[in-house]
KEPA-871143 format. One record per residue: residue number from 1; x, y, z negated of N, C-alpha, C, O, CB in turn. Coordinates in nm, 4 decimals. Atoms other than C-alpha are relative to their C-alpha. Glycine has a CB too. Example, Ala and Ser with C-alpha at 12.3 -4.5 7.8 and 13.67 -1.06 7.14 Angstrom:
<r 1,<0.0890,-0.1190,0.0000>,<1.2300,-0.4500,-0.7800>,<0.0900,0.1200,0.0000>,<0.1936,0.1181,-0.0665>,<-0.0992,0.0027,-0.1246>>
<r 2,<-0.0820,-0.1190,0.0060>,<1.3670,-0.1060,-0.7140>,<-0.0770,0.1090,-0.0730>,<-0.0261,0.2198,-0.0899>,<0.0414,0.0462,0.1415>>
END
This chain:
<r 1,<0.0160,-0.1707,-0.0015>,<2.8808,-2.3329,0.9685>,<-0.1202,0.0234,-0.0812>,<-0.2226,-0.0387,-0.0528>,<-0.0251,0.0757,0.1621>>
<r 2,<0.1168,-0.0473,0.0707>,<2.6452,-2.1843,0.7246>,<-0.0761,0.0832,0.0822>,<-0.0227,0.1596,0.1626>,<0.0318,0.0692,-0.1202>>
<r 3,<0.0951,-0.0704,-0.0941>,<2.3340,-2.0413,0.8844>,<-0.0355,0.1467,-0.0824>,<-0.0404,0.1294,-0.2041>,<-0.1490,-0.1045,0.0312>>
<r 4,<0.0365,-0.1227,0.0723>,<2.2425,-1.6646,0.7633>,<-0.1530,-0.0205,-0.0284>,<-0.2416,-0.0666,0.0435>,<0.0331,0.1391,0.0879>>
<r 5,<0.1573,-0.0110,0.0432>,<1.9300,-1.6281,0.5723>,<-0.0663,0.1135,0.0653>,<-0.0178,0.2259,0.0778>,<-0.0206,0.0215,-0.1596>>
<r 6,<0.0781,-0.1158,-0.0529>,<1.6485,-1.4455,0.7388>,<-0.1214,0.0453,-0.0649>,<-0.1974,-0.0348,-0.1194>,<-0.0365,-0.0255,0.1264>>
<r 7,<0.1421,-0.0431,0.0587>,<1.3633,-1.2330,0.6187>,<-0.0982,-0.0498,0.1025>,<-0.0705,-0.0740,0.2200>,<-0.0188,0.1700,-0.0229>>
<r 8,<0.1131,0.0510,-0.0797>,<1.0247,-1.3477,0.7393>,<-0.0101,0.0944,0.1362>,<-0.0275,0.0436,0.2470>,<-0.1431,0.0051,-0.0936>>
<r 9,<-0.0011,-0.0806,-0.1099>,<1.0295,-1.0207,0.9637>,<0.0839,-0.0233,0.0997>,<0.0484,0.0089,0.2131>,<0.0172,0.1115,-0.0310>>
<r 10,<-0.1002,0.0369,-0.0919>,<1.3232,-1.1327,1.1371>,<-0.0204,-0.1031,0.0910>,<0.0372,-0.1025,0.1998>,<0.1037,-0.0293,-0.0616>>
<r 11,<0.0408,0.1435,-0.0671>,<1.1752,-1.4800,1.2573>,<-0.0946,0.0755,0.1277>,<-0.1555,0.1823,0.1216>,<-0.1084,-0.1291,-0.1279>>
<r 12,<0.0456,-0.0084,-0.1253>,<1.0447,-1.4746,1.6049>,<-0.1566,-0.0712,-0.0012>,<-0.1660,-0.1801,-0.0578>,<0.1106,-0.0713,0.0983>>
<r 13,<0.1194,0.0761,0.0196>,<0.6706,-1.5738,1.6336>,<-0.0829,0.0074,0.1243>,<-0.0892,0.1094,0.1930>,<-0.0773,0.0487,-0.1203>>
<r 14,<0.0718,0.0257,-0.1270>,<0.4537,-1.7010,1.9113>,<-0.1417,-0.0539,-0.0278>,<-0.1578,-0.1579,-0.0917>,<0.0800,-0.1021,0.0886>>
<r 15,<0.1211,0.0380,0.0320>,<0.0817,-1.7156,1.9038>,<-0.0505,-0.1296,0.0781>,<-0.0260,-0.1176,0.1982>,<-0.0829,0.1131,0.0200>>
<r 16,<0.0617,0.1056,-0.1047>,<-0.0818,-2.0488,2.0609>,<-0.1269,0.0011,0.0059>,<-0.1852,-0.0901,0.0645>,<0.0294,-0.1359,-0.0221>>
<r 17,<0.1295,-0.0012,-0.0207>,<-0.4215,-1.9214,2.0155>,<-0.0083,0.0154,0.1673>,<0.0846,0.0397,0.2443>,<-0.0699,0.1175,-0.0903>>
<r 18,<0.0273,0.0213,-0.1248>,<-0.6134,-1.9516,2.3413>,<-0.0666,-0.0974,0.0611>,<-0.1355,-0.1639,-0.0162>,<0.0837,0.0018,0.0451>>
<r 19,<0.0750,0.1151,-0.0614>,<-0.7591,-2.1992,2.5875>,<0.1128,-0.1142,0.0093>,<0.2250,-0.0986,0.0575>,<-0.0691,0.0408,0.1554>>
<r 20,<-0.0806,0.1249,-0.0017>,<-0.6163,-2.5524,2.5445>,<-0.0568,-0.1139,0.0867>,<-0.1740,-0.0954,0.1197>,<0.0144,-0.0507,-0.1407>>
<r 21,<0.0427,0.1215,-0.0701>,<-0.6663,-2.8869,2.7400>,<-0.0765,-0.0624,-0.1278>,<-0.0423,-0.0322,-0.2421>,<0.1331,-0.0982,0.0704>>
<r 22,<0.0752,0.0490,0.0970>,<-0.9204,-3.0847,2.5417>,<-0.0669,-0.1461,0.0701>,<-0.1126,-0.1561,0.1840>,<-0.1093,0.1198,-0.0481>>
<r 23,<0.0840,0.1089,-0.0214>,<-1.0630,-3.4329,2.5432>,<-0.0508,-0.0815,-0.1379>,<0.0109,-0.0820,-0.2444>,<0.0775,-0.0916,0.0943>>
<r 24,<0.0461,0.0593,0.1147>,<-1.2821,-3.6400,2.3163>,<-0.0421,-0.1370,0.0277>,<-0.1090,-0.1730,0.1246>,<-0.1047,0.0761,-0.0579>>
<r 25,<0.0398,0.1304,-0.0331>,<-1.3105,-3.9933,2.2663>,<-0.0970,-0.0589,-0.1353>,<-0.0403,-0.0953,-0.2383>,<0.1440,-0.0924,0.0318>>
<r 26,<0.0763,0.0516,0.1161>,<-1.6126,-4.1078,2.0263>,<0.0251,-0.1398,-0.0372>,<0.0315,-0.2395,0.0347>,<-0.1404,0.0126,0.0239>>
<r 27,<-0.0414,0.1171,0.0841>,<-1.5300,-4.3486,1.7482>,<0.1241,-0.0434,0.0052>,<0.1449,-0.1523,-0.0483>,<-0.0685,-0.1052,0.0237>>
<r 28,<-0.1230,0.0283,0.0055>,<-1.1719,-4.3517,1.8101>,<0.0770,0.0565,-0.1248>,<0.0388,0.1610,-0.1775>,<0.0507,0.0403,0.1175>>
<r 29,<-0.0777,-0.0515,0.1207>,<-0.9189,-4.3067,1.5221>,<0.1331,0.0575,0.0270>,<0.1900,0.0474,0.1357>,<0.0207,-0.1078,-0.0971>>
<r 30,<-0.1329,-0.0746,-0.0242>,<-0.6043,-4.1118,1.4665>,<0.1273,-0.0814,0.0654>,<0.1982,-0.0355,0.1549>,<0.0464,0.0536,-0.1400>>
<r 31,<-0.0943,0.0621,-0.0753>,<-0.3644,-4.4052,1.5362>,<-0.0019,-0.0239,0.1647>,<0.0980,-0.0696,0.2201>,<0.0056,-0.1138,-0.0602>>
<r 32,<-0.0125,0.0118,-0.1323>,<-0.4640,-4.4100,1.9016>,<0.0167,0.1236,0.0821>,<0.0101,0.1282,0.2049>,<-0.1029,-0.0666,0.0409>>
<r 33,<-0.0532,-0.1142,-0.0763>,<-0.3688,-4.0584,1.9674>,<0.1130,-0.0014,0.0733>,<0.2142,-0.0556,0.0288>,<0.0185,0.0932,-0.0720>>
<r 34,<-0.1130,0.0320,-0.0922>,<-0.1457,-4.0331,2.2533>,<0.0340,0.1598,0.0715>,<-0.0480,0.2516,0.0712>,<-0.0533,-0.1334,0.1251>>
<r 35,<-0.0494,-0.1290,-0.0375>,<0.0580,-3.7372,2.4140>,<-0.0446,0.0218,0.1579>,<-0.0505,0.1342,0.2079>,<0.1663,0.0062,-0.0243>>
<r 36,<0.0476,-0.0006,-0.1383>,<-0.0641,-3.8343,2.7812>,<-0.1337,-0.0156,0.0067>,<-0.1734,-0.1081,0.0775>,<0.0580,-0.0971,0.0798>>
<r 37,<0.1530,0.0377,-0.0137>,<-0.4301,-3.8211,2.7461>,<-0.0414,0.1051,0.1281>,<0.0069,0.2146,0.1570>,<-0.1011,0.0328,-0.1644>>
<r 38,<0.0591,-0.0646,-0.1119>,<-0.6177,-3.7137,3.0377>,<-0.1312,0.1057,-0.0344>,<-0.2460,0.0640,-0.0496>,<-0.0444,-0.1178,0.0952>>
<r 39,<0.0867,-0.1187,0.0004>,<-0.7987,-3.3523,2.9941>,<-0.1152,0.0125,0.0565>,<-0.1147,0.0373,0.1770>,<0.0521,0.0894,0.0426>>
<r 40,<0.1194,-0.0147,-0.0600>,<-1.1523,-3.3376,3.0461>,<-0.0519,0.1045,-0.0396>,<-0.1659,0.1047,0.0068>,<-0.0796,-0.0939,-0.0127>>
<r 41,<0.0598,-0.1211,0.0326>,<-1.2461,-3.0154,2.9104>,<0.1256,0.1080,-0.0213>,<0.2435,0.0751,-0.0078>,<-0.0964,-0.0208,-0.1334>>
<r 42,<-0.0548,-0.1101,0.0666>,<-1.1051,-2.6793,2.7914>,<-0.0554,0.0435,-0.0920>,<-0.1782,0.0510,-0.0926>,<0.0189,0.0899,0.0614>>
<r 43,<0.0841,-0.0538,0.1473>,<-1.1644,-2.5386,2.4424>,<0.1124,0.1121,-0.0443>,<0.2323,0.1191,-0.0174>,<-0.0261,-0.1482,-0.1498>>
<r 44,<-0.0724,-0.1373,0.0345>,<-1.0636,-2.2063,2.2868>,<0.0529,-0.0401,-0.1548>,<-0.0260,-0.0878,-0.2363>,<-0.1192,0.1543,0.0049>>
<r 45,<-0.0195,0.0401,0.1373>,<-0.8728,-2.2662,1.9678>,<0.0781,0.1620,-0.0569>,<0.1565,0.2229,0.0158>,<0.1117,-0.1664,-0.0106>>
<r 46,<0.0800,0.0949,0.1015>,<-0.9053,-2.1617,1.7028>,<-0.1302,-0.0224,0.0185>,<-0.1940,0.0665,0.0749>,<0.0015,0.0439,-0.1294>>
<r 47,<0.1690,0.0482,-0.0108>,<-1.2591,-2.3287,1.6985>,<-0.0035,-0.1245,-0.0591>,<0.0841,-0.1917,-0.1135>,<-0.0696,-0.0185,0.1595>>
<r 48,<0.0432,0.1497,0.0798>,<-1.4198,-2.6208,1.5796>,<-0.0954,-0.0715,0.1138>,<-0.2077,-0.0358,0.1494>,<-0.1055,0.0267,-0.1719>>
<r 49,<0.0814,0.0729,-0.1344>,<-1.5172,-2.8787,1.8749>,<-0.1386,-0.0415,-0.0686>,<-0.2450,-0.0090,-0.0158>,<0.0903,-0.1600,0.0744>>
<r 50,<0.1359,0.0661,0.0430>,<-1.7876,-3.0508,1.6578>,<-0.1022,0.0932,-0.0283>,<-0.2130,0.0517,-0.0624>,<0.0123,-0.0846,-0.1223>>
<r 51,<0.1187,-0.0915,0.0273>,<-1.9833,-2.7352,1.6130>,<-0.0668,0.0583,0.1414>,<-0.1692,0.1261,0.1493>,<0.0534,0.1289,-0.0965>>
<r 52,<0.0543,-0.0272,-0.1404>,<-2.0220,-2.6929,2.0002>,<-0.0952,-0.0860,0.0506>,<-0.0775,-0.2066,0.0330>,<0.0992,0.0001,0.0948>>
<r 53,<0.0967,0.0784,-0.0346>,<-2.3287,-2.8120,2.1553>,<0.0323,-0.1399,0.0782>,<-0.0517,-0.2298,0.0826>,<-0.0798,0.0817,0.0710>>
<r 54,<-0.0351,0.1377,-0.0781>,<-2.1317,-3.1005,2.3735>,<0.0239,-0.1008,-0.1138>,<-0.0094,-0.2193,-0.1103>,<0.1441,0.0105,0.1043>>
<r 55,<-0.0618,0.1235,0.0921>,<-1.9834,-3.2613,2.0654>,<-0.0627,0.0455,-0.1332>,<0.0070,0.0137,-0.2295>,<0.1893,-0.0132,-0.0090>>
<r 56,<0.0424,-0.0001,0.1126>,<-2.2041,-3.1482,1.7880>,<-0.0286,-0.1200,-0.0836>,<-0.0940,-0.2193,-0.0518>,<-0.0876,0.0631,0.0109>>
<r 57,<0.0071,0.1010,0.0828>,<-2.1625,-3.3357,1.4778>,<0.0534,-0.1569,0.0563>,<0.0238,-0.2619,-0.0008>,<-0.1417,0.0041,-0.0396>>
<r 58,<-0.0616,0.1308,-0.0345>,<-1.9786,-3.6156,1.6698>,<0.1306,-0.0147,-0.0868>,<0.1872,0.0774,-0.1457>,<0.0336,-0.0088,0.1607>>
<r 59,<-0.1062,0.0523,0.0940>,<-1.7030,-3.8195,1.4919>,<0.0770,-0.0759,0.1284>,<0.0155,-0.1297,0.2205>,<-0.0620,-0.1104,-0.1465>>
<r 60,<-0.0723,0.0604,-0.0610>,<-1.4028,-3.9498,1.6697>,<0.1196,0.0714,0.0322>,<0.1504,0.1593,-0.0483>,<-0.0603,-0.0440,0.0896>>
<r 61,<-0.1486,-0.0640,-0.0029>,<-1.0480,-3.8344,1.8194>,<-0.0228,0.0859,0.0979>,<-0.0832,0.0663,0.2034>,<0.1320,-0.0953,0.0316>>
<r 62,<-0.0021,-0.1436,-0.0951>,<-1.0068,-3.4877,1.9644>,<0.1486,0.0247,0.0528>,<0.2384,0.0513,-0.0271>,<-0.0487,0.1499,-0.0986>>
<r 63,<-0.1407,-0.0352,-0.0454>,<-0.6991,-3.4356,2.1730>,<0.0050,0.1368,0.0513>,<-0.0859,0.1734,0.1258>,<0.0514,-0.0947,0.1092>>
<r 64,<-0.0389,-0.1246,-0.0243>,<-0.5637,-3.0969,2.2192>,<0.1316,0.0252,0.0510>,<0.2292,-0.0161,-0.0117>,<-0.0156,0.0643,-0.1036>>
<r 65,<-0.1258,-0.0276,-0.0655>,<-0.2928,-2.9771,2.4493>,<0.0453,0.1475,0.0374>,<-0.0430,0.2216,0.0807>,<-0.0033,-0.0744,0.1177>>
<r 66,<-0.0046,-0.1375,-0.0307>,<-0.1154,-2.6428,2.5053>,<0.1491,-0.0067,0.0687>,<0.2367,-0.0701,0.0099>,<-0.0217,0.1066,-0.1394>>
<r 67,<-0.1241,-0.0094,-0.0277>,<0.1819,-2.5854,2.7057>,<0.0589,0.1462,-0.0141>,<-0.0083,0.2478,0.0040>,<0.0143,-0.0539,0.1259>>
<r 68,<-0.0610,-0.1477,0.0295>,<0.4215,-2.2932,2.6311>,<0.1504,-0.0322,0.0303>,<0.1977,-0.1454,0.0406>,<-0.0262,0.0647,-0.1742>>
<r 69,<-0.1222,-0.0138,-0.0079>,<0.7653,-2.1856,2.6825>,<0.0572,0.1034,-0.0868>,<0.0004,0.2102,-0.1097>,<0.0267,0.0163,0.1203>>
<r 70,<-0.0560,-0.1054,0.1022>,<1.0081,-2.0160,2.4391>,<0.0878,0.1141,0.0818>,<0.1273,0.0840,0.1945>,<0.1025,-0.0809,-0.1190>>
<r 71,<-0.0691,-0.1012,-0.0823>,<1.1899,-1.6970,2.5599>,<0.1285,-0.0325,-0.0141>,<0.2004,-0.0054,0.0820>,<-0.0229,0.1423,-0.0344>>
<r 72,<-0.1493,0.0340,0.0088>,<1.5265,-1.8239,2.4257>,<0.0031,-0.1425,-0.0761>,<-0.0865,-0.1808,-0.1514>,<0.0909,0.1239,-0.0872>>
<r 73,<-0.0100,0.1187,0.0953>,<1.6560,-2.1571,2.2854>,<-0.0003,0.0304,-0.1545>,<0.0446,0.1389,-0.1914>,<0.1295,-0.0747,0.0309>>
<r 74,<-0.0135,-0.0197,0.1355>,<1.6238,-2.1921,1.9084>,<0.0361,-0.1334,-0.0672>,<-0.0062,-0.2440,-0.0335>,<-0.1249,0.0601,-0.0553>>
<r 75,<-0.0611,0.1462,0.1051>,<1.8011,-2.4456,1.6414>,<-0.1129,-0.0325,-0.0633>,<-0.1550,-0.1461,-0.0414>,<0.1297,0.0263,-0.1333>>
<r 76,<0.1268,0.0498,0.0710>,<1.4863,-2.4428,1.4170>,<-0.1095,0.1040,0.0288>,<-0.1097,0.2253,0.0494>,<0.0219,-0.0178,-0.1645>>
<r 77,<0.1671,-0.0542,-0.0190>,<1.1125,-2.3857,1.4578>,<-0.0783,-0.0466,-0.0753>,<-0.0476,-0.1548,-0.1254>,<-0.0712,-0.0259,0.1216>>
<r 78,<0.1001,0.0317,0.1050>,<0.8265,-2.4125,1.2468>,<-0.1340,-0.0078,0.0913>,<-0.1471,0.0547,0.1966>,<-0.0060,0.1214,-0.1293>>
<r 79,<0.1408,0.0075,-0.0538>,<0.4656,-2.5038,1.3422>,<-0.0802,0.0377,-0.1182>,<-0.0716,-0.0231,-0.2249>,<-0.0434,-0.1467,0.0599>>
<r 80,<0.0763,-0.0453,0.1119>,<0.2259,-2.3129,1.1335>,<-0.1408,-0.0081,0.0554>,<-0.1867,0.0666,0.1418>,<0.0420,0.1464,-0.0527>>
<r 81,<0.1523,0.0270,-0.0540>,<-0.1429,-2.4684,1.1703>,<-0.0935,0.0399,-0.1101>,<-0.0973,-0.0137,-0.2209>,<-0.0312,-0.1641,0.0402>>
<r 82,<0.1122,-0.0571,0.1187>,<-0.4266,-2.2684,0.9841>,<-0.0966,-0.0879,-0.0405>,<-0.1699,-0.0587,-0.1350>,<-0.0857,0.1201,0.0440>>
<r 83,<0.1111,0.1097,0.0220>,<-0.6439,-2.5661,0.9784>,<-0.0241,-0.1135,0.1207>,<0.0017,-0.0898,0.2388>,<-0.1418,0.0802,-0.0199>>
<r 84,<0.0217,0.1131,-0.0590>,<-0.7346,-2.8989,1.1173>,<-0.1067,-0.0839,-0.0810>,<-0.1321,-0.0661,-0.2001>,<0.1275,-0.0657,0.0175>>
<r 85,<0.1261,0.0993,0.0658>,<-1.0220,-3.1697,1.0472>,<0.0836,-0.0951,-0.0834>,<0.1876,-0.0693,-0.1440>,<-0.1050,-0.0985,0.1260>>
<r 86,<-0.0359,0.0937,0.0961>,<-0.9735,-3.4830,0.8768>,<0.1545,-0.0565,-0.0150>,<0.2157,-0.0773,-0.1198>,<-0.0866,-0.1061,0.0259>>
<r 87,<-0.1353,0.0154,-0.0035>,<-0.6356,-3.5748,1.0113>,<0.0485,0.0387,0.1224>,<-0.0253,0.0706,0.2156>,<0.0389,-0.1253,-0.0294>>
<r 88,<-0.0430,-0.0527,-0.1234>,<-0.3898,-3.4846,1.2637>,<0.1674,-0.0536,0.0204>,<0.2494,-0.0699,-0.0700>,<-0.0213,0.1743,-0.0059>>
<r 89,<-0.1294,0.0158,-0.0630>,<-0.0734,-3.5741,1.4895>,<0.0631,0.1220,0.0676>,<-0.0104,0.1979,0.1308>,<-0.0115,-0.1029,0.0971>>
<r 90,<-0.0465,-0.0869,-0.0761>,<0.1401,-3.3465,1.6260>,<0.1456,-0.0203,0.0957>,<0.2569,-0.0526,0.0541>,<0.0052,0.0990,-0.0878>>
<r 91,<-0.1591,0.0186,-0.0809>,<0.4046,-3.3562,1.9379>,<0.0283,0.1070,0.0696>,<-0.0425,0.1978,0.1134>,<0.0169,-0.1197,0.1107>>
<r 92,<-0.0707,-0.1201,-0.0925>,<0.6325,-3.1539,2.1057>,<0.1011,-0.0536,0.0921>,<0.2010,-0.1139,0.0528>,<0.0787,0.1139,-0.0901>>
<r 93,<-0.0915,0.0665,-0.1205>,<0.7985,-3.2517,2.4369>,<-0.0162,-0.1513,-0.0036>,<0.0710,-0.2346,0.0211>,<0.1683,0.0347,-0.0166>>
<r 94,<0.0502,0.1489,-0.0037>,<0.6226,-3.5703,2.4067>,<0.0465,-0.0899,-0.1091>,<0.0210,-0.2102,-0.1043>,<0.0429,-0.0669,0.1277>>
<r 95,<-0.0139,0.0834,0.1163>,<0.7580,-3.6844,2.0716>,<-0.0796,0.0464,-0.1095>,<-0.1265,0.1597,-0.1201>,<0.1356,-0.0096,-0.0418>>
<r 96,<0.0808,-0.0105,0.1110>,<0.5839,-3.7318,1.7622>,<0.0766,0.0878,-0.0979>,<0.1928,0.0501,-0.1129>,<-0.0364,-0.1372,-0.0562>>
<r 97,<-0.0643,-0.0967,0.0699>,<0.6909,-3.4425,1.5254>,<-0.0502,0.0004,-0.1542>,<0.0249,0.0282,-0.2477>,<-0.0231,0.1330,0.0721>>
<r 98,<0.0689,-0.0355,0.0959>,<0.4330,-3.4414,1.2605>,<-0.1357,-0.0721,-0.0169>,<-0.2191,-0.0667,0.0735>,<-0.0094,0.1281,0.0116>>
<r 99,<0.1217,0.0589,0.0381>,<0.1541,-3.6350,1.0986>,<-0.0702,0.0456,-0.1455>,<-0.0029,0.0673,-0.2463>,<0.0289,-0.1457,0.0005>>
<r 100,<0.0638,-0.0598,0.1416>,<-0.1097,-3.5197,0.8164>,<-0.1300,-0.0705,0.0014>,<-0.2106,-0.0656,0.0944>,<-0.0236,0.1800,-0.0097>>
<r 101,<0.1188,0.0339,0.0514>,<-0.3726,-3.6900,0.6561>,<-0.0965,0.0383,-0.1101>,<-0.1880,-0.0265,-0.1612>,<0.0180,-0.0872,-0.0153>>
<r 102,<0.0459,-0.0693,0.0836>,<-0.4625,-3.4383,0.4354>,<-0.1183,0.0853,0.0614>,<-0.0998,0.1777,0.1406>,<0.1042,0.0674,-0.0556>>
<r 103,<0.1387,-0.0522,-0.0813>,<-0.8227,-3.3355,0.5400>,<-0.0078,0.1453,-0.0294>,<0.0374,0.1965,-0.1318>,<-0.1524,-0.0762,-0.0530>>
<r 104,<0.0145,-0.1722,-0.0218>,<-0.9111,-2.9483,0.6383>,<0.1133,0.0474,-0.0675>,<0.0907,0.1139,-0.1686>,<-0.1432,0.0809,-0.0687>>
<r 105,<-0.1015,-0.0579,0.0621>,<-0.5791,-2.8617,0.5414>,<0.0760,0.1046,0.1037>,<0.0381,0.1162,0.2203>,<0.0893,-0.1126,-0.0553>>
<r 106,<-0.0626,-0.0647,-0.0723>,<-0.3265,-2.6160,0.6614>,<0.1388,-0.0716,0.0219>,<0.1598,-0.1700,-0.0491>,<-0.0011,0.1259,-0.0493>>
<r 107,<-0.1089,0.0564,-0.0165>,<0.0112,-2.7086,0.7833>,<0.1416,0.0820,0.0216>,<0.2469,0.0203,0.0375>,<-0.0297,-0.0765,0.0964>>
END
């Protein structure tokens, strides 16, 4: 069955801006990223954790987590990320769905 082409205006959007669970591990690299991390803080997204006093100029692995529910099931979905640091892994429902090593990129 062919799917109909949709104009951008017809696509449902959900903003994930807001307060996220957060944890920072100094000196740890991306391969250690895991979905079941213990959140030690809350952080506002969009934002830049290493510009905040607690983590200023720190380098390591930052874990972010946000829980959300879609209004209705969808066949296809897209995640648009307007920017991240050096590298990123993305998980959805406990499964890795994307990895990027393109520093300071959008996805």
